[in-house]
VOBA-1610 file (N, C-alpha, C; in pm, whole numbers, padded with zeros to 5 digits, always signed):
BEGIN
Unk+06732+35179+13079Unk+06755+35054+13010Unk+06813+35084+12871Unk+06913+35009+12832Unk+06977+35031+12703Unk+06885+34986+12590Unk+06912+35035+12472Unk+06828+35005+12355Unk+06826+34855+12325Unk+06940+34790+12337Unk+06945+34647+12307Unk+06864+34567+12409Unk+06871+34604+12534Unk+06794+34535+12638Unk+06643+34556+12617Unk+06606+34676+12573Unk+06466+34703+12542Unk+06421+34617+12424Unk+06507+34605+12325Unk+06478+34522+12208Unk+06456+34377+12250Unk+06544+34323+12333Unk+06531+34185+12379Unk+06402+34166+12459Unk+06366+34265+12542Unk+06244+34255+12622Unk+06121+34253+12530Unk+06122+34335+12424Unk+06008+34338+12332Unk+05996+34207+12255Unk+06109+34150+12218Unk+06106+34020+12149Unk+06048+33914+12241Unk+06093+33910+12365Unk+06044+33813+12462Unk+05894+33833+12485Unk+05849+33958+12497Unk+05707+33985+12517Unk+05624+33939+12398Unk+05675+33960+12277Unk+05603+33915+12158Unk+05592+33763+12153Unk+05699+33693+12195Unk+05693+33547+12197Unk+05589+33499+12297Unk+05582+33565+12410Unk+05483+33527+12511Unk+05343+33557+12461Unk+05324+33674+12399Unk+05193+33715+12353Unk+05143+33630+12237Unk+05228+33608+12136Unk+05186+33536+12016Unk+05221+33388+12019Unk+05305+33348+12111Unk+05338+33207+12126Unk+05434+33156+12021Unk+05511+33059+12059Unk+05602+32994+11967Unk+05729+33072+11943Unk+05825+33005+11885Unk+05953+33070+11856Unk+05943+33161+11734Unk+06048+33235+11709Unk+06053+33322+11592Unk+06051+33237+11466Unk+05987+33284+11359Unk+05984+33205+11236Unk+06123+33195+11175Unk+06150+33080+11117Unk+06279+33061+11051Unk+06275+33127+10914Unk+06390+33173+10864Unk+06390+33237+10732Unk+06356+33136+10623Unk+06291+33185+10518Unk+06252+33100+10407Unk+06374+33054+10329Unk+06370+32930+10285Unk+06475+32880+10198Unk+06440+32921+10056Unk+06534+32982+09987Unk+06508+33028+09852Unk+06591+32948+09753Unk+06550+32951+09630Unk+06618+32878+09523Unk+06690+32979+09435Unk+06818+32956+09416Unk+06896+33045+09332Unk+06884+33001+09186Unk+06928+33087+09096Unk+06927+33053+08954Unk+07016+32932+08927Unk+07129+32925+08996Unk+07220+32812+08976Unk+07156+32682+09021Unk+07077+32684+09130Unk+07008+32563+09175Unk+06910+32514+09071Unk+06838+32606+09007Unk+06742+32569+08903Unk+06815+32509+08784Unk+06925+32572+08742Unk+07002+32518+08630Unk+07056+32379+08661Unk+07109+32360+08781Unk+07163+32229+08819Unk+07055+32121+08821Unk+06933+32157+08862Unk+06827+32057+08871Unk+06771+32021+08733Unk+06777+32113+08636Unk+06714+32089+08508Unk+06811+32056+08394Unk+06940+32074+08416Unk+07037+32051+08309Unk+07155+31971+08362Unk+07222+31902+08271Unk+07345+31831+08305Unk+07459+31903+08234Unk+07553+31950+08312Unk+07666+32021+08256Unk+07776+31923+08221Unk+07849+31951+08113Unk+07951+31859+08067Unk+08066+31850+08166Unk+08114+31964+08214Unk+08224+31964+08309Unk+08184+32046+08431Unk+08145+31978+08538Unk+08107+32049+08659Unk+08229+32083+08744Unk+08328+32000+08742Unk+08448+32030+08820Unk+08570+31982+08741Unk+08684+32048+08759Unk+08803+32009+08683Unk+08862+31875+08726Unk+08820+31823+08841Unk+08876+31696+08887Unk+08815+31576+08816Unk+08703+31598+08748Unk+08639+31488+08676Unk+08726+31446+08557Unk+08722+31317+08525Unk+08792+31273+08405Unk+08710+31317+08284Unk+08778+31371+08185Unk+08709+31428+08069Unk+08687+31318+07965Unk+08562+31295+07927Unk+08535+31197+07821Unk+08595+31244+07688Unk+08636+31153+07602Unk+08700+31191+07475Unk+08611+31281+07388Unk+08483+31255+07385Unk+08393+31335+07302Unk+08389+31480+07351Unk+08386+31499+07481Unk+08382+31633+07538Unk+08514+31705+07512Unk+08624+31633+07527Unk+08754+31694+07503Unk+08767+31739+07357Unk+08721+31657+07265Unk+08727+31691+07123Unk+08639+31813+07094Unk+08524+31819+07158Unk+08434+31933+07138Unk+08498+32062+07186Unk+08555+32062+07306Unk+08617+32183+07360Unk+08738+32226+07279Unk+08814+32132+07225Unk+08929+32167+07142Unk+08885+32225+07009Unk+08766+32187+06960Unk+08719+32238+06832Unk+08654+32376+06842Unk+08625+32420+06963Unk+08564+32552+06979Unk+08660+32662+06935Unk+08604+32766+06880Unk+08685+32881+06840Unk+08724+32955+06966Unk+08849+32979+06984Unk+08898+33045+07105Unk+08914+33194+07081Unk+08806+33260+07046Unk+08807+33404+07023Unk+08722+33473+07128Unk+08752+33597+07152Unk+08669+33678+07240Unk+08667+33819+07185Unk+08574+33897+07234Unk+08559+34033+07188Unk+08569+34126+07308Unk+08657+34225+07297Unk+08667+34330+07397Unk+08590+34450+07345Unk+08515+34514+07432Unk+08431+34625+07390Unk+08467+34748+07471Unk+08487+34859+07399Unk+08513+34987+07465Unk+08378+35052+07495Unk+08342+35057+07625Unk+08212+35110+07665Unk+08221+35251+07721Unk+08331+35319+07696Unk+08346+35453+07752Unk+08250+35554+07688Unk+08200+35524+07567Unk+08111+35618+07498Unk+07978+35551+07462Unk+07929+35463+07551Unk+07806+35392+07519Unk+07684+35482+07520Unk+07687+35593+07594Unk+07571+35683+07598Unk+07550+35752+07464Unk+07658+35772+07389Unk+07646+35831+07255Unk+07621+35723+07149Unk+07601+35600+07193Unk+07578+35483+07106Unk+07696+35461+07013Unk+07816+35476+07066Unk+07938+35450+06991Unk+08017+35341+07063Unk+07979+35218+07039Unk+08044+35103+07100Unk+08142+35046+06999Unk+08266+35024+07040Unk+08369+34978+06948Unk+08418+34840+06991Unk+08377+34735+06919Unk+08427+34601+06951Unk+08566+34579+06891Unk+08652+34513+06966Unk+08786+34478+06920Unk+08803+34328+06939Unk+08824+34256+06829Unk+08833+34111+06838Unk+08976+34069+06867Unk+08989+33973+06959Unk+09119+33915+06993Unk+09115+33769+06954Unk+09227+33717+06907Unk+09229+33577+06862Unk+09237+33480+06978Unk+09314+33511+07082Unk+09325+33423+07197Unk+09310+33509+07323Unk+09223+33466+07413Unk+09197+33546+07535Unk+09284+33498+07649
//
């Protein structure tokens, strides 16, 4: 008997012995699900019409980012390089 057929026979025997179908996998909650349930995001999708207050806020944000050279982080020599527009 092949290994897969033996596996199926053991599963069938366990169902007969213990009764009932195999348990279904547990439903888990992701971090994103928790954030969505507890917070309201300003822009969830780009298709939404943008309220004027939100648009003004996003335009007023500083559009800077920092690039970091991590090639020598073990020696604790991290070099940040600021860029004006990303």
